[in-house]
N, CA, C and O atoms as a GROMACS GRO file, in nm:
protein
  444
    1MET      N    1   0.084  -0.119   0.000
    1MET     CA    2   0.000   0.000   0.000
    1MET      C    3   0.088   0.125   0.000
    1MET      O    4   0.188   0.131   0.071
    2PRO      N    5   0.050   0.223  -0.080
    2PRO     CA    6   0.130   0.346  -0.083
    2PRO      C    7   0.110   0.431   0.043
    2PRO      O    8   0.011   0.418   0.115
    3ASP      N    9   0.206   0.519   0.066
    3ASP     CA   10   0.197   0.617   0.174
    3ASP      C   11   0.136   0.746   0.120
    3ASP      O   12   0.157   0.782   0.004
    4TYR      N   13   0.060   0.814   0.206
    4TYR     CA   14  -0.001   0.942   0.171
    4TYR      C   15   0.030   1.043   0.280
    4TYR      O   16   0.040   1.008   0.398
    5LEU      N   17   0.045   1.167   0.239
    5LEU     CA   18   0.074   1.276   0.332
    5LEU      C   19  -0.044   1.373   0.331
    5LEU      O   20  -0.089   1.416   0.225
    6PHE      N   21  -0.093   1.406   0.450
    6PHE     CA   22  -0.195   1.509   0.464
    6PHE      C   23  -0.122   1.636   0.509
    6PHE      O   24  -0.068   1.639   0.620
    7LEU      N   25  -0.121   1.737   0.426
    7LEU     CA   26  -0.062   1.866   0.463
    7LEU      C   27  -0.173   1.953   0.520
    7LEU      O   28  -0.267   1.989   0.448
    8ILE      N   29  -0.163   1.986   0.646
    8ILE     CA   30  -0.266   2.062   0.715
    8ILE      C   31  -0.227   2.209   0.709
    8ILE      O   32  -0.123   2.249   0.762
    9ARG      N   33  -0.312   2.288   0.646
    9ARG     CA   34  -0.282   2.430   0.624
    9ARG      C   35  -0.375   2.519   0.706
    9ARG      O   36  -0.494   2.493   0.719
   10GLY      N   37  -0.316   2.625   0.760
   10GLY     CA   38  -0.393   2.729   0.825
   10GLY      C   39  -0.469   2.684   0.948
   10GLY      O   40  -0.587   2.715   0.962
   11CYS      N   41  -0.404   2.612   1.038
   11CYS     CA   42  -0.470   2.561   1.158
   11CYS      C   43  -0.511   2.676   1.249
   11CYS      O   44  -0.430   2.764   1.280
   12GLU      N   45  -0.636   2.674   1.290
   12GLU     CA   46  -0.688   2.776   1.380
   12GLU      C   47  -0.697   2.724   1.523
   12GLU      O   48  -0.762   2.786   1.608
   13GLY      N   49  -0.634   2.611   1.551
   13GLY     CA   50  -0.641   2.550   1.682
   13GLY      C   51  -0.586   2.638   1.793
   13GLY      O   52  -0.620   2.619   1.909
   14TYR      N   53  -0.501   2.733   1.758
   14TYR     CA   54  -0.440   2.818   1.859
   14TYR      C   55  -0.541   2.917   1.918
   14TYR      O   56  -0.513   2.983   2.018
   15GLN      N   57  -0.660   2.927   1.857
   15GLN     CA   58  -0.762   3.019   1.903
   15GLN      C   59  -0.860   2.952   1.998
   15GLN      O   60  -0.959   3.014   2.038
   16LYS      N   61  -0.837   2.827   2.033
   16LYS     CA   62  -0.928   2.752   2.119
   16LYS      C   63  -0.893   2.775   2.266
   16LYS      O   64  -0.780   2.806   2.301
   17SER      N   65  -0.994   2.758   2.350
   17SER     CA   66  -0.972   2.766   2.494
   17SER      C   67  -0.894   2.642   2.537
   17SER      O   68  -0.888   2.544   2.462
   18PRO      N   69  -0.834   2.644   2.656
   18PRO     CA   70  -0.762   2.525   2.703
   18PRO      C   71  -0.851   2.400   2.707
   18PRO      O   72  -0.806   2.290   2.675
   19GLU      N   73  -0.976   2.418   2.747
   19GLU     CA   74  -1.069   2.304   2.752
   19GLU      C   75  -1.098   2.251   2.611
   19GLU      O   76  -1.102   2.130   2.590
   20GLN      N   77  -1.119   2.340   2.516
   20GLN     CA   78  -1.144   2.300   2.378
   20GLN      C   79  -1.021   2.231   2.318
   20GLN      O   80  -1.033   2.134   2.245
   21MET      N   81  -0.903   2.283   2.351
   21MET     CA   82  -0.779   2.221   2.301
   21MET      C   83  -0.765   2.079   2.357
   21MET      O   84  -0.726   1.988   2.284
   22GLN      N   85  -0.796   2.060   2.486
   22GLN     CA   86  -0.786   1.928   2.548
   22GLN      C   87  -0.883   1.831   2.480
   22GLN      O   88  -0.846   1.717   2.452
   23GLN      N   89  -1.006   1.875   2.454
   23GLN     CA   90  -1.104   1.790   2.385
   23GLN      C   91  -1.055   1.755   2.244
   23GLN      O   92  -1.070   1.641   2.200
   24HIS      N   93  -0.999   1.854   2.175
   24HIS     CA   94  -0.949   1.831   2.040
   24HIS      C   95  -0.832   1.731   2.041
   24HIS      O   96  -0.826   1.642   1.956
   25ILE      N   97  -0.742   1.745   2.136
   25ILE     CA   98  -0.628   1.653   2.147
   25ILE      C   99  -0.677   1.512   2.175
   25ILE      O  100  -0.626   1.416   2.116
   26GLN      N  101  -0.775   1.497   2.262
   26GLN     CA  102  -0.830   1.364   2.292
   26GLN      C  103  -0.894   1.302   2.167
   26GLN      O  104  -0.879   1.183   2.142
   27LYS      N  105  -0.963   1.384   2.090
   27LYS     CA  106  -1.025   1.336   1.966
   27LYS      C  107  -0.917   1.293   1.866
   27LYS      O  108  -0.932   1.192   1.798
   28CYS      N  109  -0.810   1.371   1.857
   28CYS     CA  110  -0.698   1.338   1.767
   28CYS      C  111  -0.632   1.207   1.810
   28CYS      O  112  -0.601   1.122   1.727
   29MET      N  113  -0.609   1.191   1.940
   29MET     CA  114  -0.544   1.070   1.990
   29MET      C  115  -0.633   0.946   1.964
   29MET      O  116  -0.582   0.839   1.933
   30ALA      N  117  -0.764   0.962   1.977
   30ALA     CA  118  -0.855   0.850   1.949
   30ALA      C  119  -0.848   0.813   1.801
   30ALA      O  120  -0.850   0.695   1.767
   31TRP      N  121  -0.840   0.913   1.713
   31TRP     CA  122  -0.829   0.886   1.569
   31TRP      C  123  -0.695   0.817   1.538
   31TRP      O  124  -0.691   0.723   1.459
   32ILE      N  125  -0.588   0.863   1.600
   32ILE     CA  126  -0.457   0.800   1.581
   32ILE      C  127  -0.460   0.655   1.629
   32ILE      O  128  -0.410   0.566   1.560
   33ASP      N  129  -0.518   0.630   1.746
   33ASP     CA  130  -0.529   0.493   1.798
   33ASP      C  131  -0.606   0.404   1.701
   33ASP      O  132  -0.564   0.292   1.673
   34LYS      N  133  -0.718   0.454   1.649
   34LYS     CA  134  -0.801   0.377   1.556
   34LYS      C  135  -0.724   0.345   1.427
   34LYS      O  136  -0.721   0.230   1.383
   35THR      N  137  -0.661   0.447   1.367
   35THR     CA  138  -0.590   0.423   1.241
   35THR      C  139  -0.464   0.339   1.263
   35THR      O  140  -0.420   0.269   1.171
   36THR      N  141  -0.406   0.345   1.382
   36THR     CA  142  -0.292   0.258   1.415
   36THR      C  143  -0.337   0.113   1.422
   36THR      O  144  -0.273   0.024   1.365
   37ARG      N  145  -0.448   0.088   1.491
   37ARG     CA  146  -0.502  -0.048   1.499
   37ARG      C  147  -0.536  -0.103   1.360
   37ARG      O  148  -0.524  -0.223   1.336
   38GLU      N  149  -0.579  -0.015   1.270
   38GLU     CA  150  -0.612  -0.056   1.133
   38GLU      C  151  -0.488  -0.074   1.046
   38GLU      O  152  -0.497  -0.120   0.932
   39GLY      N  153  -0.370  -0.039   1.100
   39GLY     CA  154  -0.245  -0.053   1.025
   39GLY      C  155  -0.219   0.058   0.925
   39GLY      O  156  -0.136   0.043   0.836
   40ALA      N  157  -0.291   0.171   0.938
   40ALA     CA  158  -0.278   0.279   0.840
   40ALA      C  159  -0.190   0.395   0.889
   40ALA      O  160  -0.127   0.462   0.807
   41PHE      N  161  -0.186   0.420   1.019
   41PHE     CA  162  -0.115   0.538   1.072
   41PHE      C  163   0.036   0.518   1.068
   41PHE      O  164   0.086   0.412   1.106
   42LYS      N  165   0.109   0.621   1.022
   42LYS     CA  166   0.255   0.618   1.022
   42LYS      C  167   0.313   0.725   1.115
   42LYS      O  168   0.395   0.694   1.201
   43SER      N  169   0.270   0.851   1.099
   43SER     CA  170   0.322   0.957   1.185
   43SER      C  171   0.237   1.084   1.170
   43SER      O  172   0.159   1.098   1.076
   44SER      N  173   0.256   1.174   1.266
   44SER     CA  174   0.186   1.303   1.263
   44SER      C  175   0.259   1.397   1.358
   44SER      O  176   0.295   1.358   1.469
   45GLU      N  177   0.280   1.519   1.315
   45GLU     CA  178   0.345   1.619   1.401
   45GLU      C  179   0.298   1.758   1.362
   45GLU      O  180   0.270   1.784   1.245
   46PRO      N  181   0.288   1.849   1.460
   46PRO     CA  182   0.265   1.989   1.427
   46PRO      C  183   0.397   2.051   1.383
   46PRO      O  184   0.504   2.000   1.416
   47LEU      N  185   0.390   2.160   1.310
   47LEU     CA  186   0.510   2.231   1.266
   47LEU      C  187   0.514   2.369   1.330
   47LEU      O  188   0.410   2.432   1.350
   48ASP      N  189   0.633   2.415   1.364
   48ASP     CA  190   0.653   2.547   1.419
   48ASP      C  191   0.625   2.651   1.311
   48ASP      O  192   0.641   2.623   1.193
   49HIS      N  193   0.583   2.770   1.351
   49HIS     CA  194   0.555   2.876   1.254
   49HIS      C  195   0.682   2.935   1.195
   49HIS      O  196   0.681   2.982   1.081
   50ALA      N  197   0.791   2.933   1.269
   50ALA     CA  198   0.916   2.991   1.221
   50ALA      C  199   0.988   2.892   1.130
   50ALA      O  200   0.965   2.772   1.138
   51GLY      N  201   1.074   2.942   1.046
   51GLY     CA  202   1.151   2.856   0.958
   51GLY      C  203   1.242   2.938   0.868
   51GLY      O  204   1.256   3.058   0.887
   52LYS      N  205   1.301   2.873   0.774
   52LYS     CA  206   1.388   2.938   0.674
   52LYS      C  207   1.344   2.892   0.536
   52LYS      O  208   1.290   2.783   0.520
   53VAL      N  209   1.367   2.977   0.438
   53VAL     CA  210   1.339   2.946   0.299
   53VAL      C  211   1.470   2.954   0.223
   53VAL      O  212   1.541   3.054   0.231
   54ILE      N  213   1.502   2.849   0.148
   54ILE     CA  214   1.625   2.847   0.069
   54ILE      C  215   1.586   2.854  -0.078
   54ILE      O  216   1.510   2.771  -0.127
   55SER      N  217   1.639   2.954  -0.146
   55SER     CA  218   1.614   2.971  -0.288
   55SER      C  219   1.749   2.984  -0.356
   55SER      O  220   1.816   3.087  -0.345
   56GLY      N  221   1.789   2.878  -0.426
   56GLY     CA  222   1.925   2.877  -0.480
   56GLY      C  223   2.022   2.866  -0.364
   56GLY      O  224   2.020   2.769  -0.290
   57LYS      N  225   2.108   2.968  -0.348
   57LYS     CA  226   2.203   2.970  -0.238
   57LYS      C  227   2.167   3.075  -0.132
   57LYS      O  228   2.241   3.096  -0.036
   58VAL      N  229   2.052   3.140  -0.151
   58VAL     CA  230   2.011   3.246  -0.060
   58VAL      C  231   1.915   3.187   0.044
   58VAL      O  232   1.819   3.117   0.011
   59VAL      N  233   1.944   3.218   0.172
   59VAL     CA  234   1.859   3.174   0.283
   59VAL      C  235   1.793   3.297   0.343
   59VAL      O  236   1.860   3.394   0.378
   60THR      N  237   1.660   3.292   0.355
   60THR     CA  238   1.586   3.402   0.416
   60THR      C  239   1.498   3.349   0.528
   60THR      O  240   1.469   3.230   0.534
   61ASP      N  241   1.454   3.440   0.615
   61ASP     CA  242   1.358   3.402   0.717
   61ASP      C  243   1.226   3.372   0.649
   61ASP      O  244   1.196   3.426   0.542
   62GLY      N  245   1.149   3.287   0.710
   62GLY     CA  246   1.019   3.255   0.652
   62GLY      C  247   0.971   3.124   0.708
   62GLY      O  248   1.030   3.078   0.805
   63PRO      N  249   0.872   3.063   0.657
   63PRO     CA  250   0.795   3.110   0.542
   63PRO      C  251   0.697   3.220   0.582
   63PRO      O  252   0.636   3.214   0.689
   64TYR      N  253   0.683   3.320   0.496
   64TYR     CA  254   0.587   3.427   0.522
   64TYR      C  255   0.482   3.423   0.413
   64TYR      O  256   0.508   3.458   0.298
   65ALA      N  257   0.367   3.380   0.450
   65ALA     CA  258   0.252   3.374   0.360
   65ALA      C  259   0.130   3.405   0.443
   65ALA      O  260   0.140   3.423   0.565
   66GLU      N  261   0.016   3.412   0.380
   66GLU     CA  262  -0.107   3.430   0.456
   66GLU      C  263  -0.122   3.310   0.549
   66GLU      O  264  -0.088   3.198   0.512
   67SER      N  265  -0.173   3.333   0.669
   67SER     CA  266  -0.181   3.225   0.768
   67SER      C  267  -0.262   3.107   0.718
   67SER      O  268  -0.235   2.994   0.758
   68LYS      N  269  -0.360   3.129   0.631
   68LYS     CA  270  -0.440   3.018   0.578
   68LYS      C  271  -0.358   2.928   0.486
   68LYS      O  272  -0.397   2.814   0.461
   69ASP      N  273  -0.245   2.978   0.435
   69ASP     CA  274  -0.161   2.902   0.342
   69ASP      C  275  -0.044   2.831   0.409
   69ASP      O  276   0.018   2.744   0.348
   70LEU      N  277  -0.013   2.866   0.534
   70LEU     CA  278   0.100   2.805   0.602
   70LEU      C  279   0.070   2.660   0.640
   70LEU      O  280  -0.038   2.630   0.689
   71VAL      N  281   0.166   2.573   0.616
   71VAL     CA  282   0.151   2.434   0.659
   71VAL      C  283   0.176   2.430   0.808
   71VAL      O  284   0.285   2.464   0.855
   72SER      N  285   0.075   2.387   0.885
   72SER     CA  286   0.087   2.388   1.031
   72SER      C  287   0.114   2.248   1.087
   72SER      O  288   0.143   2.234   1.206
   73GLY      N  289   0.104   2.146   1.002
   73GLY     CA  290   0.131   2.011   1.048
   73GLY      C  291   0.111   1.912   0.936
   73GLY      O  292   0.073   1.947   0.825
   74TYR      N  293   0.138   1.786   0.969
   74TYR     CA  294   0.120   1.681   0.869
   74TYR      C  295   0.076   1.552   0.938
   74TYR      O  296   0.095   1.533   1.058
   75VAL      N  297   0.018   1.465   0.857
   75VAL     CA  298  -0.017   1.329   0.899
   75VAL      C  299   0.028   1.240   0.785
   75VAL      O  300   0.004   1.271   0.668
   76MET      N  301   0.093   1.128   0.816
   76MET     CA  302   0.132   1.031   0.715
   76MET      C  303   0.060   0.900   0.743
   76MET      O  304   0.062   0.849   0.855
   77VAL      N  305  -0.004   0.846   0.638
   77VAL     CA  306  -0.080   0.722   0.653
   77VAL      C  307  -0.052   0.630   0.535
   77VAL      O  308   0.007   0.671   0.435
   78LYS      N  309  -0.094   0.505   0.548
   78LYS     CA  310  -0.096   0.409   0.437
   78LYS      C  311  -0.241   0.396   0.394
   78LYS      O  312  -0.331   0.391   0.477
   79ALA      N  313  -0.263   0.389   0.263
   79ALA     CA  314  -0.399   0.371   0.211
   79ALA      C  315  -0.391   0.298   0.078
   79ALA      O  316  -0.288   0.301   0.010
   80ALA      N  317  -0.500   0.232   0.042
   80ALA     CA  318  -0.504   0.154  -0.080
   80ALA      C  319  -0.491   0.241  -0.204
   80ALA      O  320  -0.430   0.201  -0.304
   81ASN      N  321  -0.550   0.361  -0.199
   81ASN     CA  322  -0.547   0.451  -0.314
   81ASN      C  323  -0.582   0.592  -0.269
   81ASN      O  324  -0.608   0.616  -0.151
   82LEU      N  325  -0.581   0.685  -0.363
   82LEU     CA  326  -0.607   0.825  -0.330
   82LEU      C  327  -0.748   0.845  -0.273
   82LEU      O  328  -0.766   0.925  -0.182
   83ALA      N  329  -0.845   0.773  -0.326
   83ALA     CA  330  -0.982   0.786  -0.274
   83ALA      C  331  -0.990   0.744  -0.128
   83ALA      O  332  -1.056   0.810  -0.048
   84ALA      N  333  -0.925   0.633  -0.092
   84ALA     CA  334  -0.925   0.586   0.046
   84ALA      C  335  -0.850   0.685   0.136
   84ALA      O  336  -0.894   0.713   0.248
   85ALA      N  337  -0.739   0.738   0.088
   85ALA     CA  338  -0.664   0.836   0.166
   85ALA      C  339  -0.745   0.964   0.186
   85ALA      O  340  -0.741   1.024   0.294
   86THR      N  341  -0.817   1.005   0.084
   86THR     CA  342  -0.901   1.125   0.094
   86THR      C  343  -1.011   1.105   0.197
   86THR      O  344  -1.039   1.196   0.276
   87GLU      N  345  -1.073   0.989   0.197
   87GLU     CA  346  -1.177   0.960   0.297
   87GLU      C  347  -1.117   0.959   0.438
   87GLU      O  348  -1.179   1.008   0.532
   88MET      N  349  -0.997   0.905   0.451
   88MET     CA  350  -0.930   0.903   0.581
   88MET      C  351  -0.902   1.047   0.627
   88MET      O  352  -0.920   1.080   0.744
   89ALA      N  353  -0.857   1.132   0.534
   89ALA     CA  354  -0.829   1.272   0.567
   89ALA      C  355  -0.957   1.345   0.608
   89ALA      O  356  -0.955   1.431   0.696
   90ARG      N  357  -1.068   1.310   0.544
   90ARG     CA  358  -1.195   1.373   0.575
   90ARG      C  359  -1.237   1.346   0.719
   90ARG      O  360  -1.302   1.430   0.782
   91THR      N  361  -1.200   1.229   0.773
   91THR     CA  362  -1.237   1.193   0.910
   91THR      C  363  -1.131   1.233   1.013
   91THR      O  364  -1.152   1.218   1.133
   92CYS      N  365  -1.019   1.284   0.967
   92CYS     CA  366  -0.907   1.319   1.055
   92CYS      C  367  -0.938   1.447   1.134
   92CYS      O  368  -0.958   1.552   1.072
   93PRO      N  369  -0.942   1.441   1.266
   93PRO     CA  370  -0.976   1.559   1.345
   93PRO      C  371  -0.872   1.672   1.335
   93PRO      O  372  -0.904   1.787   1.364
   94MET      N  373  -0.750   1.640   1.294
   94MET     CA  374  -0.649   1.745   1.281
   94MET      C  375  -0.691   1.848   1.176
   94MET      O  376  -0.649   1.963   1.182
   95GLY      N  377  -0.774   1.808   1.082
   95GLY     CA  378  -0.819   1.899   0.978
   95GLY      C  379  -0.944   1.978   1.011
   95GLY      O  380  -0.986   2.063   0.933
   96GLU      N  381  -1.005   1.950   1.127
   96GLU     CA  382  -1.131   2.016   1.161
   96GLU      C  383  -1.117   2.166   1.176
   96GLU      O  384  -1.210   2.240   1.144
   97SER      N  385  -1.004   2.212   1.224
   97SER     CA  386  -0.987   2.356   1.244
   97SER      C  387  -0.891   2.416   1.141
   97SER      O  388  -0.842   2.527   1.158
   98ALA      N  389  -0.865   2.340   1.034
   98ALA     CA  390  -0.773   2.386   0.931
   98ALA      C  391  -0.847   2.456   0.819
   98ALA      O  392  -0.965   2.430   0.795
   99ALA      N  393  -0.776   2.545   0.750
   99ALA     CA  394  -0.833   2.608   0.631
   99ALA      C  395  -0.846   2.504   0.520
   99ALA      O  396  -0.941   2.507   0.442
  100SER      N  397  -0.749   2.410   0.514
  100SER     CA  398  -0.755   2.303   0.414
  100SER      C  399  -0.662   2.190   0.453
  100SER      O  400  -0.569   2.208   0.532
  101VAL      N  401  -0.688   2.074   0.396
  101VAL     CA  402  -0.602   1.958   0.410
  101VAL      C  403  -0.574   1.908   0.270
  101VAL      O  404  -0.665   1.872   0.196
  102GLU      N  405  -0.448   1.905   0.234
  102GLU     CA  406  -0.405   1.858   0.102
  102GLU      C  407  -0.361   1.713   0.116
  102GLU      O  408  -0.281   1.681   0.205
  103VAL      N  409  -0.410   1.624   0.031
  103VAL     CA  410  -0.376   1.482   0.035
  103VAL      C  411  -0.286   1.453  -0.084
  103VAL      O  412  -0.323   1.478  -0.199
  104ARG      N  413  -0.166   1.399  -0.057
  104ARG     CA  414  -0.070   1.372  -0.163
  104ARG      C  415  -0.008   1.235  -0.143
  104ARG      O  416   0.028   1.197  -0.032
  105GLU      N  417   0.004   1.159  -0.253
  105GLU     CA  418   0.073   1.030  -0.248
  105GLU      C  419   0.223   1.055  -0.242
  105GLU      O  420   0.275   1.144  -0.308
  106ILE      N  421   0.291   0.975  -0.161
  106ILE     CA  422   0.438   0.982  -0.151
  106ILE      C  423   0.495   0.876  -0.243
  106ILE      O  424   0.473   0.756  -0.221
  107HIS      N  425   0.568   0.917  -0.343
  107HIS     CA  426   0.630   0.821  -0.434
  107HIS      C  427   0.764   0.776  -0.376
  107HIS      O  428   0.844   0.859  -0.332
  108GLN      N  429   0.788   0.648  -0.377
  108GLN     CA  430   0.914   0.593  -0.327
  108GLN      C  431   1.019   0.602  -0.437
  108GLN      O  432   0.996   0.559  -0.550
  109LEU      N  433   1.134   0.658  -0.405
  109LEU     CA  434   1.244   0.664  -0.500
  109LEU      C  435   1.317   0.531  -0.500
  109LEU      O  436   1.340   0.471  -0.394
  110LEU      N  437   1.353   0.486  -0.616
  110LEU     CA  438   1.429   0.363  -0.625
  110LEU      C  439   1.574   0.390  -0.594
  110LEU      O  440   1.629   0.492  -0.636
  111ALA      N  441   1.638   0.300  -0.522
  111ALA     CA  442   1.780   0.319  -0.485
  111ALA      C  443   1.870   0.285  -0.600
  111ALA      O  444   1.992   0.294  -0.588
   0.00000   0.00000   0.00000
């Protein structure tokens, strides 16, 4: 089965109360437990807002884009095909407060 990456953009989770954040985290952990038991979950992490952008040999601070366009985290799963991965992303609670979730197949490079 191929691997798929969910790129979570524009997360608004930082605007939640501590109680709402705790409920959201519990919901995310339950989804991770379920997809792990199904053999589909690989990894998931939030990303820091700060970073660097390299263009050629020039390094600048960034990324600076509209907050709805910033990648705030990712989820990696195994799925039979793009349709199955898309359905999995639709049920993923990490995307509930996101502006969008992009689903992309990860192609394995041959050694």
